[in-house]
N, C-alpha and C positions, 0 to 999 in steps of 0.2 A: 201664681195666682194673686190677685189683689182686688180689693173692693175700695173704691175711693173716687174722689172727684177728678183725678188726673188719669183715670183708666182710659185706655184707647178703644177697647171693644165694649159695646153696650149689649148686655145679655138680659133680655126681657124674659122672665120666667115665673114659675110658681114653685112653692116648696113641695107640692104633691105630685107634680107631673113627672112620670118616669123618663120621658124624652129629655126633659130639662135636667134631671139628675145625671143622665148619661152624658149630655153635652158638657155639663159643669165638670164632671170627672175628666173628660177628654181635655178640656182647656186647662185644668189644674195640672194634669200629667205633662202637657206641652209647655207648661210654665208661661202662659201668656197673661198679660195684664188685662183684666176685664172688670167692668162694673156690673154687678148683678142688681137688677131692678125687678122687684116682686110686683107683678101686675094685680095680685090680690089685694095689696096694700095701697099701692100708688095708682089712683084712678086716672091721673093724667097719663101715666105710662100705659095703662090699659087702653085709653083712647088712642094713643100713638100707635100701639100694636094693631088696633082695629083699622086705623087709617092706612097703615102700611100693607095690610093684608085683606083689602077689599071688604072691610066690615067684620072680618073674622078675628076672634080672640085667639090667634094661633101662637102657641109657645112650644119650644123656645123660638123667639125671633132674635136674631143676632145681627147687629150692625157693626161693620168693620171700618177701620180708619180710612180705607179707600172709598167709602161710601156705598159699598156693596152690602147686600143683605142675604142671609140664609134664614129660611123659616122651616122649622121642623126638619133639619138636615139629618141625613143618616150619619153614622159615626165616620164612615169613610169620606163622605162629602165634607164634613167639618174638619177632619184631620188634613185633607188635601188643601182646603182653604187656608188653614192656619199655617201650613208649611209654605204656601205661596206668599205669605206676608213677610217672611224672613229674608 
C-alpha cells in the first residue's frame, strides 16, 4: 500500500464509506500501489468522479493503470481485477 504522487492506481473514496473501507483493505492486503483521493476534501476529485459516473458521486471509483475503471466493485470483482494487473 502506498499513497503518493507516483502511485499507479487512483482510488477515489471517502473516510466514512463502508465500501471504500473494504476496497482499501483489499488493496492493502494485495499490496498494490495506490493513491487515495478523498472526494470530501478534494472538490476537483469529486467533480472527476461525477464526470466518470454520469453525474453520480459514486465511491469507491478506482482507476487502473490500463485505463479501466471500477465503480463500487464487489470484493471479488476488485480482487480479480488486481490479480489481472500482475
